[in-house]
Backbone as a chain_set.jsonl record, in Angstrom:
{"seq": "XXXXXXXXXXXXXXXXXXXXXXXXXXXXXXXXXXXXXXXXXXXXXXXXXXXXXXXXXXXXXXXXXXXXXXXXXXXXXXXXXXXXXXXXXXXXXXXXXXXXXXXXXXXXXXXXXXXXXXXXXXXXXXXXXXXXXXXXXXXXXXXXXXXXXXXXXXXXXXXXXXXXXXXXXXXXXXXXXXXXXXXXXXXXXXXXXXXXXXXXXXXXXXXXXXXXXXXXX", "coords": {"N": [[-19.844, -22.19, -15.148], [-22.773, -21.705, -13.224], [-25.556, -22.389, -10.956], [-26.983, -20.839, -9.256], [-27.847, -21.883, -6.884], [-27.06, -21.777, -3.691], [-24.398, -23.276, -1.978], [-23.173, -23.23, 0.464], [-22.579, -20.976, 3.308], [-19.873, -19.147, 3.354], [-17.082, -17.641, 5.133], [-15.592, -14.5, 5.176], [-12.126, -14.185, 5.426], [-9.861, -12.539, 4.974], [-9.547, -9.606, 3.053], [-7.398, -8.221, 1.033], [-6.17, -5.317, -0.493], [-4.257, -3.972, -3.046], [-3.131, -1.215, -4.668], [-5.153, -1.313, -7.376], [-6.087, -3.857, -7.347], [-6.998, -7.03, -5.854], [-6.785, -9.533, -3.178], [-8.536, -12.309, -2.037], [-9.425, -14.141, 0.837], [-11.266, -16.925, 1.967], [-13.038, -18.644, 4.411], [-14.192, -21.945, 4.478], [-16.052, -24.943, 3.973], [-17.755, -27.082, 2.712], [-17.509, -26.521, -0.07], [-14.818, -27.071, -0.414], [-14.433, -29.733, -0.395], [-13.745, -31.171, -2.735], [-12.066, -29.548, -4.104], [-9.787, -28.137, -6.515], [-6.715, -26.749, -7.635], [-7.202, -23.832, -9.553], [-9.849, -24.153, -9.905], [-13.312, -22.954, -10.254], [-15.079, -20.901, -8.132], [-18.051, -19.401, -7.081], [-18.477, -16.47, -5.455], [-20.637, -14.712, -3.631], [-21.956, -14.451, -6.069], [-20.028, -13.884, -7.818], [-17.738, -15.097, -10.116], [-14.826, -16.57, -9.213], [-11.29, -17.552, -9.369], [-9.731, -20.28, -7.87], [-6.685, -19.928, -6.331], [-5.047, -20.831, -4.339], [-5.315, -23.11, -1.566], [-6.465, -24.664, 1.443], [-7.457, -27.126, 3.964], [-9.321, -25.644, 5.225], [-9.777, -23.201, 4.079], [-9.837, -21.019, 1.087], [-8.093, -19.184, -1.458], [-8.411, -16.368, -3.612], [-7.574, -14.407, -6.38], [-8.588, -11.043, -7.054], [-9.47, -9.122, -9.692], [-8.991, -5.805, -11.037], [-11.222, -4.952, -12.632], [-13.292, -6.609, -11.475], [-13.382, -5.581, -8.953], [-14.302, -3.069, -9.451], [-16.815, -3.383, -10.637], [-18.493, -4.918, -8.861], [-19.787, -5.745, -5.557], [-17.727, -6.679, -4.014], [-15.597, -5.256, -2.977], [-16.553, -4.089, -0.683], [-16.402, -6.029, 1.234], [-15.625, -7.304, 4.484], [-13.396, -8.759, 7.014], [-14.856, -11.601, 8.533], [-17.403, -11.245, 7.408], [-20.279, -12.907, 6.081], [-20.497, -14.915, 3.106], [-21.99, -15.945, 0.042], [-21.429, -19.138, -1.348], [-20.697, -21.198, -4.114], [-19.872, -23.986, -6.035], [-18.655, -24.558, -9.346], [-20.978, -25.741, -11.815], [-21.439, -29.188, -12.262], [-21.243, -31.274, -15.103], [-24.068, -32.908, -16.013], [-25.258, -32.604, -13.549], [-27.927, -31.568, -11.306], [-30.036, -28.878, -12.34], [-31.055, -26.734, -10.375], [-31.609, -24.071, -10.104], [-31.184, -21.489, -12.279], [-29.325, -20.845, -15.315], [-26.389, -19.462, -14.494], [-23.735, -17.235, -14.963], [-21.793, -16.126, -13.358], [-20.82, -13.679, -13.948], [-21.082, -10.498, -13.159], [-23.692, -8.193, -13.826], [-24.339, -5.66, -12.83], [-24.56, -3.512, -9.916], [-26.968, -3.426, -7.386], [-29.28, -2.099, -4.866], [-30.758, -2.794, -1.742], [-33.857, -1.478, -1.217], [-36.062, -1.851, 0.133], [-37.406, -4.034, 2.727], [-39.551, -6.297, 3.703], [-41.897, -8.194, 5.679], [-44.093, -10.764, 4.468], [-46.579, -12.752, 4.986], [-45.353, -15.954, 5.114], [-42.995, -15.348, 4.031], [-40.402, -13.002, 2.906], [-40.37, -9.939, 1.438], [-38.16, -8.437, -0.8], [-37.278, -5.444, -2.167], [-35.449, -4.277, -4.803], [-33.337, -1.77, -5.972], [-32.096, -1.005, -9.167], [-29.647, -0.459, -11.849], [-30.457, 1.071, -15.054], [-29.34, -0.56, -17.228], [-29.497, -3.1, -16.223], [-32.17, -3.468, -15.415], [-33.499, -3.558, -17.926], [-33.522, -6.131, -18.763], [-34.981, -7.417, -16.928], [-37.849, -9.289, -16.112], [-41.203, -9.815, -15.083], [-41.774, -12.739, -13.196], [-39.566, -13.865, -14.296], [-36.113, -14.937, -14.157], [-33.505, -14.021, -11.921], [-30.18, -13.39, -10.63], [-29.156, -12.631, -7.422], [-26.654, -11.581, -5.53], [-25.597, -13.996, -6.306], [-27.631, -15.718, -5.886], [-30.275, -17.643, -7.136], [-33.242, -16.393, -8.018], [-36.849, -15.719, -8.325], [-38.448, -13.196, -10.089], [-40.798, -11.052, -8.707], [-42.268, -8.673, -9.3], [-41.854, -5.711, -11.401], [-40.721, -2.386, -11.649], [-40.162, 1.007, -12.836], [-37.652, 1.648, -11.823], [-36.894, -0.324, -10.12], [-37.104, -3.728, -8.836], [-38.862, -6.576, -7.445], [-38.454, -9.332, -5.192], [-39.563, -12.445, -3.808], [-38.784, -14.039, -0.87], [-38.285, -17.13, 0.66], [-38.264, -18.517, 4.03], [-36.267, -20.578, 4.255], [-34.416, -20.017, 2.207], [-33.51, -17.458, 3.065], [-32.256, -18.233, 5.387], [-30.026, -19.743, 4.716], [-28.419, -18.247, 3.101], [-26.811, -15.102, 2.279], [-28.87, -13.236, 2.267], [-30.427, -13.263, 4.533], [-28.974, -11.819, 6.301], [-28.856, -9.353, 5.187], [-29.723, -5.883, 5.024], [-31.856, -2.985, 4.621], [-30.567, -0.694, 2.265], [-28.227, -1.99, 1.821], [-25.704, -3.044, -0.522], [-26.103, -5.185, -3.465], [-24.976, -7.829, -5.678], [-25.901, -8.195, -9.054], [-27.076, -10.263, -11.573], [-28.277, -10.712, -14.775], [-30.633, -12.954, -16.375], [-29.007, -14.824, -18.743], [-30.146, -15.687, -21.125], [-32.031, -13.823, -22.121], [-30.312, -11.744, -22.901], [-28.82, -12.882, -24.972], [-30.888, -13.444, -26.74], [-31.656, -10.809, -27.469], [-29.374, -9.964, -28.723], [-29.263, -11.673, -30.915], [-31.461, -11.022, -32.296], [-30.792, -8.747, -33.613], [-28.609, -7.511, -36.119], [-25.417, -6.549, -37.429], [-24.871, -4.477, -40.104], [-22.623, -4.209, -42.921], [-22.114, -1.49, -43.216], [-22.196, -0.592, -40.692], [-24.592, -0.006, -39.541], [-27.417, -0.988, -37.554], [-29.573, -3.703, -38.117], [-32.877, -4.634, -37.582], [-33.885, -7.848, -37.26], [-35.968, -9.242, -36.204], [-38.684, -9.754, -37.077], [-38.246, -11.116, -39.377], [-36.928, -13.432, -38.449], [-38.966, -14.545, -36.858], [-40.883, -15.137, -38.806], [-39.448, -16.946, -40.374], [-39.318, -19.073, -38.671], [-41.774, -20.007, -38.54], [-43.683, -18.668, -36.923], [-45.024, -16.442, -37.814], [-47.119, -15.725, -40.576]], "CA": [[-21.232, -21.988, -15.137], [-23.37, -21.995, -11.955], [-27.038, -22.574, -10.994], [-27.63, -19.894, -8.333], [-28.212, -22.558, -5.648], [-25.956, -21.575, -2.794], [-24.091, -24.504, -1.31], [-22.897, -22.951, 1.905], [-22.161, -19.701, 3.686], [-18.458, -19.035, 3.864], [-16.767, -16.434, 5.982], [-14.422, -13.807, 4.726], [-11.041, -14.202, 6.384], [-9.21, -11.328, 4.717], [-9.548, -9.042, 1.684], [-6.275, -7.319, 0.945], [-6.26, -4.631, -1.765], [-3.007, -3.221, -3.258], [-3.464, -0.529, -5.895], [-6.479, -1.549, -7.846], [-6.336, -5.315, -7.397], [-7.094, -7.571, -4.444], [-6.679, -10.974, -2.885], [-9.603, -12.665, -1.096], [-9.397, -15.502, 1.416], [-12.53, -17.282, 2.558], [-13.162, -19.891, 5.218], [-15.271, -22.673, 3.931], [-16.037, -26.343, 4.223], [-18.35, -27.982, 1.738], [-16.956, -26.262, -1.406], [-13.502, -27.469, -0.478], [-14.289, -31.174, -0.331], [-13.114, -31.722, -3.94], [-11.451, -28.376, -4.703], [-8.481, -28.265, -7.074], [-6.128, -25.458, -8.073], [-7.734, -23.375, -10.796], [-11.368, -24.354, -9.898], [-14.063, -21.727, -10.17], [-16.119, -20.791, -7.073], [-18.82, -18.18, -7.116], [-18.554, -15.748, -4.177], [-21.593, -13.626, -3.811], [-22.31, -14.413, -7.46], [-18.861, -13.466, -8.68], [-16.923, -16.242, -10.447], [-13.446, -16.418, -8.894], [-10.478, -18.759, -9.533], [-8.94, -20.667, -6.688], [-5.236, -19.819, -6.561], [-4.459, -21.652, -3.31], [-6.369, -23.637, -0.645], [-6.142, -25.652, 2.511], [-8.625, -27.845, 4.3], [-10.27, -24.786, 5.84], [-10.027, -21.902, 3.307], [-9.319, -20.871, -0.252], [-7.689, -17.871, -1.766], [-8.628, -16.052, -4.989], [-7.272, -13.068, -6.854], [-9.704, -10.271, -7.569], [-8.871, -8.185, -10.62], [-9.612, -4.45, -10.951], [-12.596, -4.929, -13.139], [-14.245, -7.177, -10.568], [-13.6, -4.702, -7.789], [-15.122, -1.897, -9.938], [-18.164, -3.775, -11.079], [-19.239, -5.772, -7.956], [-19.711, -5.314, -4.211], [-16.704, -7.376, -3.212], [-14.713, -4.367, -2.323], [-17.065, -3.756, 0.569], [-16.346, -7.153, 2.177], [-14.631, -7.197, 5.585], [-13.206, -9.998, 7.718], [-16.036, -12.067, 9.31], [-18.633, -11.207, 6.604], [-20.71, -14.128, 5.353], [-20.542, -14.875, 1.609], [-22.56, -17.119, -0.63], [-20.467, -19.9, -2.083], [-21.215, -22.231, -5.004], [-18.934, -24.569, -6.967], [-19.178, -24.628, -10.757], [-21.937, -26.794, -12.136], [-20.893, -30.377, -12.887], [-21.935, -31.763, -16.244], [-25.033, -33.991, -15.562], [-25.805, -32.27, -12.212], [-29.291, -30.93, -11.352], [-30.03, -27.43, -12.544], [-32.145, -26.366, -9.496], [-32.016, -22.649, -10.264], [-31.127, -21.169, -13.648], [-27.987, -20.781, -15.75], [-25.768, -18.284, -13.952], [-22.349, -17.3, -15.429], [-20.899, -15.526, -12.416], [-20.313, -12.355, -14.419], [-22.152, -9.573, -12.581], [-24.089, -7.09, -14.729], [-24.432, -4.349, -12.066], [-24.822, -3.528, -8.448], [-28.215, -2.788, -6.959], [-29.361, -1.868, -3.524], [-32.0, -3.164, -1.144], [-34.482, -0.262, -0.791], [-37.169, -2.232, 1.059], [-37.392, -5.351, 3.157], [-40.797, -6.373, 4.556], [-42.534, -9.536, 5.749], [-45.351, -10.97, 3.765], [-46.915, -14.178, 5.255], [-44.18, -16.77, 5.533], [-41.838, -14.956, 3.172], [-39.909, -11.651, 2.951], [-40.235, -9.149, 0.043], [-37.015, -7.6, -1.037], [-37.303, -4.558, -3.273], [-34.072, -3.985, -5.207], [-33.116, -0.774, -7.081], [-31.11, -1.472, -10.142], [-29.378, 0.465, -12.9], [-31.241, 0.736, -16.293], [-28.776, -1.646, -18.033], [-29.876, -4.353, -15.622], [-33.616, -3.509, -15.478], [-33.977, -3.737, -19.222], [-33.656, -7.53, -18.983], [-35.777, -8.014, -15.813], [-39.257, -9.458, -16.44], [-42.007, -10.468, -13.986], [-41.726, -14.227, -13.189], [-38.337, -14.31, -14.86], [-34.97, -15.255, -13.296], [-32.363, -13.093, -11.669], [-29.292, -13.775, -9.553], [-28.838, -11.601, -6.477], [-25.438, -12.09, -4.883], [-25.379, -15.419, -6.718], [-28.802, -16.596, -5.461], [-31.202, -17.729, -8.138], [-34.58, -15.951, -7.497], [-37.845, -15.397, -9.308], [-38.899, -11.879, -10.066], [-42.221, -10.911, -8.414], [-42.763, -7.562, -10.096], [-40.91, -4.812, -11.915], [-41.105, -0.988, -11.823], [-39.214, 1.741, -13.698], [-36.351, 1.777, -11.222], [-36.593, -1.39, -9.185], [-37.814, -4.985, -8.913], [-39.036, -7.226, -6.167], [-38.409, -10.882, -5.143], [-40.137, -13.017, -2.501], [-37.714, -14.966, -0.334], [-38.806, -17.976, 1.76], [-37.351, -18.583, 5.195], [-35.08, -21.394, 4.036], [-33.408, -19.265, 1.389], [-32.956, -16.395, 3.901], [-31.42, -18.748, 6.513], [-28.876, -20.396, 4.232], [-27.758, -17.29, 2.239], [-26.605, -13.748, 2.931], [-30.108, -12.402, 2.347], [-30.909, -13.262, 5.873], [-28.197, -10.786, 7.028], [-28.875, -8.037, 4.529], [-30.687, -4.857, 5.498], [-32.099, -1.889, 3.636], [-29.367, 0.116, 1.955], [-27.041, -2.835, 1.528], [-25.521, -3.366, -1.977], [-26.135, -6.619, -3.922], [-24.535, -8.061, -7.048], [-27.03, -8.565, -9.911], [-26.803, -10.861, -12.869], [-29.441, -11.049, -15.541], [-30.728, -14.22, -17.06], [-28.306, -14.644, -19.979], [-31.03, -15.952, -22.282], [-32.563, -12.531, -22.663], [-29.312, -10.95, -23.568], [-28.525, -13.593, -26.241], [-32.003, -13.204, -27.686], [-31.571, -9.514, -27.939], [-28.277, -9.853, -29.644], [-29.532, -12.496, -32.075], [-32.501, -10.352, -33.026], [-30.267, -7.589, -34.396], [-27.348, -7.809, -36.765], [-24.75, -5.358, -37.858], [-24.529, -4.477, -41.551], [-21.223, -3.759, -43.222], [-21.928, -0.045, -43.062], [-22.148, -0.225, -39.287], [-25.933, 0.198, -39.06], [-28.116, -2.166, -37.053], [-30.848, -4.081, -38.726], [-33.712, -5.444, -36.74], [-34.389, -8.963, -38.037], [-36.812, -10.071, -35.371], [-39.832, -10.171, -37.834], [-37.768, -12.18, -40.314], [-36.737, -14.666, -37.635], [-40.314, -15.12, -36.499], [-41.473, -15.699, -40.018], [-38.614, -18.104, -40.737], [-39.504, -20.208, -37.725], [-43.236, -20.363, -38.596], [-44.553, -17.981, -35.941], [-45.806, -15.523, -38.544], [-47.314, -16.123, -41.956]], "C": [[-21.789, -22.425, -13.787], [-24.892, -22.069, -12.04], [-27.715, -21.544, -10.1], [-28.2, -20.598, -7.089], [-27.051, -22.618, -4.726], [-25.693, -22.884, -2.039], [-23.76, -24.382, 0.152], [-22.565, -21.48, 2.054], [-20.777, -19.729, 4.154], [-18.38, -17.765, 4.741], [-15.527, -15.79, 5.543], [-13.334, -13.808, 5.805], [-10.272, -12.817, 6.215], [-9.569, -10.874, 3.322], [-8.489, -7.919, 1.678], [-6.297, -6.643, -0.493], [-4.948, -3.78, -1.863], [-3.196, -2.536, -4.643], [-4.858, -0.774, -6.264], [-6.862, -3.01, -7.96], [-6.379, -5.904, -5.947], [-6.853, -9.065, -4.377], [-7.654, -11.311, -1.785], [-9.375, -14.035, -0.494], [-10.702, -15.725, 2.164], [-12.454, -18.639, 3.274], [-14.344, -20.612, 4.694], [-15.151, -24.175, 4.311], [-16.437, -27.242, 3.118], [-17.684, -27.778, 0.376], [-15.537, -26.738, -1.468], [-13.316, -28.983, -0.478], [-13.583, -31.776, -1.541], [-12.328, -30.611, -4.734], [-10.101, -28.752, -5.284], [-8.013, -26.86, -7.523], [-6.677, -25.064, -9.446], [-9.252, -23.512, -10.94], [-12.021, -22.95, -9.783], [-15.068, -21.878, -9.008], [-16.755, -19.399, -7.179], [-18.877, -17.62, -5.659], [-19.402, -14.551, -4.323], [-21.937, -13.387, -5.221], [-21.187, -14.042, -8.363], [-17.938, -14.672, -8.905], [-15.43, -15.904, -10.168], [-12.668, -17.662, -9.033], [-9.716, -19.004, -8.317], [-7.442, -20.732, -7.051], [-4.384, -20.584, -5.484], [-5.563, -22.05, -2.365], [-5.72, -24.512, 0.372], [-7.448, -26.348, 2.84], [-9.75, -26.913, 4.83], [-10.589, -23.513, 5.081], [-9.454, -22.021, 1.899], [-9.016, -19.477, -0.449], [-7.96, -17.616, -3.266], [-8.138, -14.637, -5.222], [-8.472, -12.381, -7.365], [-9.15, -9.116, -8.383], [-9.583, -6.923, -10.465], [-11.003, -4.336, -11.45], [-13.611, -5.499, -12.209], [-14.444, -6.222, -9.384], [-14.442, -3.496, -8.154], [-16.58, -2.22, -10.145], [-19.036, -4.659, -10.075], [-19.154, -5.166, -6.562], [-18.618, -5.955, -3.324], [-15.763, -6.456, -2.424], [-15.167, -3.938, -0.915], [-16.965, -4.869, 1.683], [-15.253, -6.847, 3.245], [-14.478, -8.568, 6.268], [-14.439, -10.293, 8.596], [-17.362, -11.962, 8.56], [-18.989, -12.556, 6.039], [-20.737, -13.936, 3.901], [-21.162, -16.176, 1.116], [-21.553, -17.853, -1.514], [-21.151, -21.048, -2.942], [-20.06, -22.655, -5.924], [-19.569, -24.539, -8.356], [-20.022, -25.87, -10.97], [-21.196, -28.021, -12.785], [-21.779, -30.853, -14.015], [-22.832, -32.997, -15.798], [-25.688, -33.71, -14.203], [-27.18, -31.61, -12.377], [-29.129, -29.411, -11.463], [-31.236, -26.921, -11.719], [-32.535, -24.939, -9.605], [-32.143, -22.253, -11.687], [-29.716, -20.982, -14.036], [-27.44, -19.442, -15.314], [-24.262, -18.363, -14.37], [-21.307, -16.839, -14.373], [-20.22, -14.307, -12.792], [-21.411, -11.343, -14.134], [-22.38, -8.436, -13.603], [-24.191, -5.728, -14.086], [-24.688, -4.596, -10.662], [-26.036, -2.747, -8.164], [-28.137, -2.59, -5.388], [-30.671, -2.271, -2.921], [-32.706, -1.853, -0.679], [-35.699, -0.592, 0.088], [-37.104, -3.693, 1.373], [-38.573, -5.552, 4.125], [-41.329, -7.746, 4.503], [-43.826, -9.666, 4.956], [-45.74, -12.526, 4.022], [-45.646, -14.859, 5.738], [-42.923, -16.388, 4.752], [-41.491, -13.487, 3.536], [-39.811, -11.079, 1.609], [-39.017, -8.281, 0.157], [-37.276, -6.72, -2.24], [-35.922, -4.005, -3.579], [-34.028, -2.856, -6.243], [-31.978, -1.312, -7.918], [-30.872, -0.439, -11.313], [-30.196, 0.072, -14.188], [-30.709, -0.459, -17.151], [-29.109, -3.002, -17.473], [-31.411, -4.511, -15.715], [-34.129, -3.859, -16.875], [-34.243, -5.227, -19.506], [-34.487, -8.229, -17.851], [-37.209, -8.098, -16.262], [-39.961, -10.165, -15.26], [-42.031, -12.032, -14.225], [-40.469, -14.75, -13.903], [-37.283, -14.589, -13.757], [-33.979, -14.182, -13.036], [-31.501, -13.661, -10.567], [-28.912, -12.551, -8.735], [-27.817, -12.167, -5.51], [-25.309, -13.552, -5.031], [-26.559, -16.315, -6.307], [-29.872, -16.509, -6.634], [-32.555, -17.438, -7.514], [-35.553, -15.62, -8.644], [-38.308, -13.986, -9.033], [-40.387, -11.738, -9.734], [-42.899, -9.814, -9.295], [-41.597, -6.555, -10.438], [-41.494, -3.42, -11.966], [-40.085, -0.319, -12.731], [-37.801, 1.875, -13.083], [-36.002, 0.755, -10.211], [-37.372, -2.661, -9.502], [-37.941, -5.606, -7.572], [-38.983, -8.751, -6.305], [-39.011, -11.235, -3.798], [-39.251, -14.164, -2.093], [-38.317, -15.795, 0.79], [-37.841, -18.081, 2.841], [-36.145, -19.437, 4.993], [-34.006, -20.676, 3.232], [-32.753, -18.152, 2.223], [-32.01, -16.979, 4.871], [-30.157, -19.389, 5.993], [-28.104, -19.489, 3.2], [-27.523, -15.996, 2.951], [-27.771, -12.929, 3.008], [-30.623, -12.25, 3.75], [-30.222, -12.211, 6.667], [-28.287, -9.432, 6.434], [-29.956, -7.15, 5.151], [-30.88, -3.796, 4.376], [-30.844, -1.039, 3.509], [-28.179, -0.726, 1.502], [-26.995, -3.045, -0.047], [-25.504, -4.841, -2.265], [-25.676, -6.748, -5.395], [-25.747, -8.591, -7.797], [-26.552, -9.096, -11.221], [-28.038, -11.227, -13.526], [-29.436, -12.429, -16.038], [-30.054, -14.053, -18.455], [-29.123, -14.894, -21.215], [-31.57, -14.735, -22.948], [-31.553, -11.717, -23.342], [-28.884, -11.572, -24.871], [-29.681, -13.378, -27.215], [-31.929, -11.824, -28.315], [-30.505, -9.355, -28.984], [-28.538, -10.596, -30.95], [-30.558, -11.853, -33.001], [-32.054, -9.069, -33.759], [-28.923, -8.018, -34.945], [-26.773, -6.5, -37.279], [-24.413, -5.471, -39.363], [-23.114, -3.988, -41.76], [-20.974, -2.286, -43.059], [-22.099, 0.419, -41.615], [-23.542, -0.028, -38.747], [-26.491, -1.137, -38.52], [-29.349, -2.42, -37.87], [-31.633, -4.978, -37.88], [-34.276, -6.593, -37.558], [-35.401, -9.821, -37.23], [-38.096, -10.535, -36.149], [-39.425, -11.312, -38.774], [-37.495, -13.528, -39.617], [-38.067, -15.31, -37.303], [-40.963, -15.805, -37.688], [-40.781, -16.994, -40.459], [-38.968, -19.352, -39.865], [-40.999, -20.543, -37.632], [-44.163, -19.693, -37.662], [-45.448, -16.96, -36.648], [-46.038, -15.99, -39.918], [-47.095, -14.952, -42.911]], "O": [[-21.326, -23.426, -13.241], [-25.457, -21.83, -13.107], [-28.934, -21.389, -10.182], [-28.948, -19.989, -6.324], [-26.136, -23.415, -4.929], [-26.617, -23.519, -1.53], [-24.016, -25.275, 0.961], [-22.298, -20.797, 1.064], [-20.484, -20.262, 5.225], [-19.324, -17.025, 5.019], [-14.476, -16.43, 5.52], [-13.598, -13.471, 6.959], [-10.081, -12.072, 7.176], [-9.875, -11.713, 2.473], [-8.681, -6.842, 2.242], [-6.423, -7.316, -1.516], [-4.588, -3.023, -0.962], [-3.395, -3.213, -5.652], [-5.738, -0.445, -5.468], [-7.856, -3.352, -8.601], [-5.858, -5.323, -4.995], [-6.736, -9.751, -5.392], [-7.631, -10.694, -0.719], [-9.153, -15.0, -1.225], [-11.184, -14.854, 2.888], [-11.881, -19.611, 2.781], [-15.397, -20.013, 4.474], [-14.165, -24.564, 4.937], [-15.653, -28.05, 2.62], [-17.325, -28.758, -0.278], [-15.032, -26.813, -2.588], [-12.188, -29.472, -0.552], [-12.893, -32.786, -1.406], [-11.998, -30.793, -5.905], [-9.352, -29.539, -4.705], [-8.809, -25.948, -7.749], [-6.629, -25.855, -10.388], [-9.855, -23.071, -11.918], [-11.434, -21.97, -9.324], [-15.802, -22.863, -8.931], [-16.077, -18.385, -7.341], [-19.314, -18.329, -4.753], [-19.065, -13.556, -4.965], [-22.198, -12.245, -5.599], [-21.379, -13.899, -9.571], [-17.407, -15.211, -7.934], [-14.859, -15.04, -10.834], [-13.216, -18.75, -8.858], [-9.108, -18.095, -7.752], [-7.017, -21.475, -7.936], [-3.217, -20.915, -5.693], [-6.624, -21.427, -2.342], [-4.612, -25.023, 0.204], [-8.434, -26.206, 2.117], [-10.922, -27.287, 4.887], [-11.556, -22.821, 5.398], [-8.718, -22.948, 1.563], [-9.552, -18.612, 0.243], [-7.771, -18.509, -4.092], [-8.274, -13.772, -4.356], [-9.31, -12.99, -8.03], [-8.457, -8.244, -7.859], [-10.651, -6.877, -9.854], [-11.868, -3.727, -10.822], [-14.715, -4.961, -12.121], [-15.558, -6.081, -8.879], [-15.185, -2.959, -7.333], [-17.462, -1.412, -9.855], [-20.145, -5.073, -10.412], [-18.493, -4.141, -6.397], [-18.591, -5.799, -2.103], [-15.222, -6.816, -1.378], [-14.372, -3.503, -0.082], [-17.363, -4.686, 2.834], [-14.198, -6.268, 2.986], [-15.338, -9.436, 6.114], [-14.98, -9.424, 9.28], [-18.359, -12.525, 9.012], [-18.115, -13.284, 5.567], [-20.996, -12.814, 3.464], [-20.936, -17.274, 1.625], [-20.895, -17.228, -2.346], [-22.062, -21.733, -2.475], [-19.37, -21.82, -6.509], [-20.788, -24.5, -8.527], [-19.785, -26.915, -10.364], [-20.432, -27.86, -13.737], [-23.001, -30.826, -13.867], [-22.318, -33.982, -15.269], [-26.553, -34.463, -13.755], [-27.536, -31.156, -13.464], [-28.284, -28.773, -10.834], [-32.311, -26.699, -12.275], [-33.657, -24.577, -9.252], [-33.132, -22.629, -12.316], [-28.881, -20.954, -13.131], [-27.956, -18.397, -15.711], [-23.606, -19.386, -14.171], [-20.116, -17.127, -14.489], [-19.244, -13.872, -12.18], [-22.477, -11.326, -14.749], [-21.453, -7.833, -14.142], [-24.128, -4.72, -14.79], [-24.993, -5.709, -10.233], [-26.189, -1.601, -8.586], [-27.129, -2.863, -4.736], [-31.687, -2.087, -3.591], [-32.167, -1.177, 0.197], [-36.286, 0.297, 0.706], [-36.81, -4.521, 0.511], [-38.568, -5.022, 5.236], [-41.262, -8.423, 3.477], [-44.563, -8.69, 4.82], [-45.255, -13.42, 3.329], [-44.968, -14.388, 6.651], [-41.903, -17.072, 4.837], [-42.169, -12.841, 4.335], [-39.22, -11.68, 0.711], [-38.868, -7.494, 1.092], [-37.492, -7.279, -3.316], [-35.297, -3.354, -2.741], [-34.638, -2.988, -7.304], [-31.054, -1.969, -7.44], [-31.766, 0.319, -11.688], [-30.565, -1.088, -14.37], [-31.482, -1.24, -17.708], [-29.011, -3.992, -18.199], [-31.891, -5.59, -16.062], [-35.201, -4.458, -16.951], [-35.065, -5.565, -20.358], [-34.654, -9.448, -17.843], [-37.76, -7.109, -16.745], [-39.374, -10.988, -14.558], [-42.282, -12.506, -15.333], [-40.329, -15.959, -14.09], [-37.578, -14.476, -12.567], [-33.645, -13.458, -13.974], [-32.002, -14.335, -9.666], [-28.412, -11.562, -9.27], [-28.092, -13.112, -4.771], [-24.976, -14.281, -4.097], [-26.465, -17.54, -6.383], [-30.282, -15.418, -7.029], [-32.982, -18.136, -6.595], [-35.146, -15.293, -9.759], [-38.536, -13.613, -7.882], [-41.196, -12.298, -10.473], [-43.936, -10.032, -9.92], [-40.529, -6.584, -9.826], [-42.67, -3.271, -12.298], [-39.242, -0.989, -13.327], [-36.855, 2.194, -13.803], [-34.996, 0.866, -9.511], [-38.233, -2.641, -10.381], [-37.228, -5.235, -6.639], [-39.374, -9.352, -7.305], [-38.98, -10.477, -2.829], [-39.005, -15.109, -2.843], [-38.81, -15.238, 1.771], [-36.667, -17.768, 2.64], [-35.073, -19.098, 5.493], [-32.822, -20.737, 3.563], [-31.549, -17.929, 2.095], [-31.016, -16.331, 5.2], [-29.239, -19.58, 6.791], [-27.215, -19.987, 2.509], [-27.969, -15.799, 4.082], [-27.757, -11.95, 3.753], [-31.193, -11.219, 4.108], [-30.797, -11.719, 7.638], [-27.868, -8.449, 7.045], [-30.945, -7.621, 5.713], [-30.168, -3.755, 3.373], [-30.169, -0.716, 4.487], [-27.247, -0.222, 0.876], [-28.005, -3.188, -0.735], [-24.998, -5.651, -1.488], [-25.959, -5.886, -6.227], [-26.536, -9.354, -7.24], [-25.733, -8.481, -11.903], [-28.833, -11.979, -12.962], [-28.381, -13.056, -16.134], [-30.497, -13.225, -19.251], [-28.81, -14.348, -22.273], [-31.573, -14.616, -24.173], [-31.883, -11.028, -24.307], [-28.603, -10.839, -25.819], [-29.451, -13.153, -28.403], [-32.11, -11.667, -29.522], [-30.702, -8.695, -30.004], [-28.062, -10.164, -32.0], [-30.578, -12.049, -34.217], [-32.848, -8.409, -34.429], [-28.194, -8.786, -34.318], [-27.474, -5.519, -37.526], [-23.769, -6.42, -39.81], [-22.498, -3.419, -40.86], [-19.853, -1.842, -42.808], [-22.142, 1.614, -41.326], [-23.675, 0.114, -37.532], [-26.108, -2.225, -38.95], [-30.071, -1.504, -38.263], [-31.127, -6.022, -37.467], [-35.071, -6.357, -38.468], [-35.64, -10.983, -37.559], [-38.558, -11.645, -35.885], [-40.133, -12.305, -38.941], [-37.8, -14.598, -40.143], [-38.236, -16.519, -37.467], [-41.514, -16.901, -37.581], [-41.416, -17.974, -40.85], [-38.907, -20.496, -40.315], [-41.422, -21.28, -36.741], [-45.33, -20.073, -37.579], [-46.523, -16.638, -36.142], [-45.149, -16.66, -40.443], [-47.221, -15.114, -44.125]]}, "num_chains": 1, "name": "protein.A"}
């Protein structure tokens, strides 16, 4: 589990792909201070397992599903990547709960200044947009951000200079792909508000749940 608060910008050393699987090595510093074999590190919002490491870099295997569903396949040597270690129990939750399991890949369709911030408009697939709400949370390349507004095919976030300077967003341009992860709470709520009957049909129990919890008389 992660928070979407990027700890440092790492640098891709190599990404080697054989067949439909890959191996990624990343130069880093801060996330390696207490690293252990098997630890989880989020790379651009993708939860990866450390398979080997040194004082200057770590290596992680990238399975076929990850290459298919994220933008990691586009990485090249020298590219900056957002890095975050798994949340320690009792640590501050500065962003929101982020699982490191990407829901889809979007693209930056607009990047424009607004006062002291920069507005990023992100196109997203329908299966991601259905959980996006204004003022809600979303993870973009592993960065916890607040949604400014939503349209039928895109959403916008406002990024302050500090966030742009310490994450990959400062390097991103229009047309670049970004990993997107929805706030997991919305997905759990949707799941809990519908149940499957034995005959395979779905039954909406949202009204029953609201009444049971005293929200409706």
